[in-house]
C-alpha positions as CSV (number, residue, x, y, z in Angstrom):
1,X,7.8,-11.5,13.5
2,X,7.1,-7.8,13.9
3,X,7.2,-6.3,10.6
4,X,8.2,-2.8,9.7
5,X,5.6,-2.5,6.8
6,X,2.1,-4.2,5.5
7,X,2.5,-3.9,1.8
8,X,-1.3,-3.8,0.7
9,X,-2.7,-2.4,-2.0
10,X,-3.6,-3.3,-6.1
11,X,-3.0,-7.1,-6.5
12,X,-4.3,-8.6,-10.2
13,X,-1.2,-9.4,-10.9
14,X,0.7,-6.2,-10.3
15,X,4.3,-6.2,-9.9
16,X,5.0,-3.3,-7.6
17,X,5.4,-5.3,-4.3
18,X,8.6,-7.1,-6.1
19,X,10.0,-3.6,-7.4
20,X,9.7,-2.6,-3.7
21,X,10.7,-5.9,-1.9
22,X,14.2,-5.2,-3.8
23,X,14.7,-1.9,-2.6
24,X,13.7,-2.3,1.1
25,X,16.6,-2.7,3.6
26,X,13.9,-3.4,6.6
27,X,11.1,-6.0,7.1
28,X,7.8,-6.5,5.5
29,X,4.3,-8.4,5.1
30,X,3.4,-9.4,1.4
31,X,0.1,-10.3,2.0
32,X,-0.3,-12.1,-1.4
33,X,-1.2,-15.9,-0.9
34,X,-2.4,-18.3,-3.6
35,X,-5.7,-19.2,-1.6
36,X,-7.2,-16.4,-0.1
37,X,-9.1,-18.5,2.5
38,X,-10.3,-17.1,6.0
39,X,-6.7,-18.4,7.9
40,X,-5.2,-15.7,5.3
41,X,-7.7,-12.7,6.2
42,X,-6.6,-13.6,10.0
43,X,-3.0,-13.4,9.5
44,X,-3.2,-10.1,7.2
45,X,-5.2,-8.2,10.1
46,X,-2.7,-10.0,12.9
47,X,0.3,-8.4,10.3
48,X,-2.1,-4.9,10.0
49,X,-2.0,-4.7,13.9
50,X,1.6,-5.4,14.6
51,X,3.0,-3.5,11.6
52,X,4.6,-0.1,12.1
53,X,3.5,1.4,8.9
54,X,0.8,0.3,6.4
55,X,1.6,1.3,2.6
56,X,-0.9,1.0,-0.2
57,X,-0.1,1.1,-3.7
58,X,-2.5,1.7,-6.0
59,X,-1.9,1.2,-9.4
60,X,-4.2,0.8,-13.1
61,X,-4.4,-3.0,-12.3
62,X,-6.5,-2.6,-9.7
63,X,-9.9,-3.8,-10.8
64,X,-11.9,-3.3,-7.1
65,X,-12.0,-0.7,-4.2
66,X,-11.3,-3.0,-1.2
67,X,-7.6,-1.5,-1.4
68,X,-9.7,1.8,-1.4
69,X,-11.5,0.9,1.6
70,X,-8.6,-0.5,3.4
71,X,-6.4,2.8,2.9
72,X,-9.3,4.9,4.1
73,X,-9.4,2.5,7.5
74,X,-5.9,2.6,7.8
75,X,-5.8,6.2,7.8
76,X,-8.6,7.0,10.6
77,X,-7.2,3.7,12.6
78,X,-3.6,4.0,12.6
79,X,-3.6,7.9,11.9
80,X,0.3,9.0,11.3
81,X,1.4,5.4,10.3
82,X,0.2,4.9,6.9
83,X,1.6,5.4,3.3
84,X,0.0,6.0,0.3
85,X,1.9,5.6,-3.0
86,X,-0.8,6.0,-6.3
87,X,1.0,5.2,-9.6
88,X,-0.5,6.7,-12.4
89,X,1.2,4.3,-14.7
90,X,2.3,0.6,-14.1
91,X,2.4,-2.8,-15.2
92,X,1.6,-1.3,-18.8
93,X,-1.8,0.7,-18.1
94,X,-2.4,3.9,-17.5
95,X,-5.3,5.3,-15.4
96,X,-7.6,7.8,-17.6
97,X,-8.4,10.9,-16.7
98,X,-10.9,10.6,-14.6
99,X,-9.8,7.7,-12.5
100,X,-6.6,9.2,-12.1
101,X,-8.7,12.4,-10.4
102,X,-10.6,10.2,-8.2
103,X,-7.6,8.3,-7.2
104,X,-5.9,12.1,-6.5
105,X,-9.1,13.0,-4.6
106,X,-8.9,10.0,-2.3
107,X,-5.1,10.9,-1.3
108,X,-6.6,14.9,-0.6
109,X,-9.1,13.7,1.6
110,X,-6.9,11.6,4.1
111,X,-4.0,14.1,3.2
112,X,-3.6,15.2,7.0
113,X,-3.3,11.6,8.3
114,X,-1.1,9.8,5.8
115,X,2.1,9.7,4.1
116,X,2.3,10.3,0.3
117,X,4.6,9.7,-2.3
118,X,4.3,9.3,-6.0
119,X,7.2,6.9,-7.0
120,X,8.3,3.7,-4.9
121,X,12.0,4.7,-4.8
122,X,10.8,7.5,-2.6
123,X,8.9,5.3,-0.7
124,X,11.8,2.9,0.1
125,X,13.7,5.7,1.0
126,X,11.4,6.7,3.2
127,X,11.0,3.5,5.0
128,X,15.0,2.4,4.7
129,X,15.3,5.6,6.5
130,X,13.3,5.1,9.8
131,X,14.6,3.6,12.9
132,X,13.5,0.0,13.7
């Protein structure tokens, strides 16, 4: 099945995916699996290849930088079909000022290649209005 949107971004127990999925009326691929193994990586790469949009939502539960690297890679390989949704507050946590400035700078760096939204309901509105 071809998915309309790949749901990339912060994991670590973040609840943004569940919140967005409730609002979506289009097919999506959720890459969260219980066992991150070579098969799961291969499946994720295939879903990125066939999905119309790549969404990267970054929340304060982010502990590593791989989602940022994925965002940058997708912005350069799938220009025009990447959505960035940084959430300053989420899951009971808040990015500190320095962290938030860095997240905003990442978005500014690739702004001409992506769409940016500051709230999940704006992402859902955009995706649900797109022809399938």
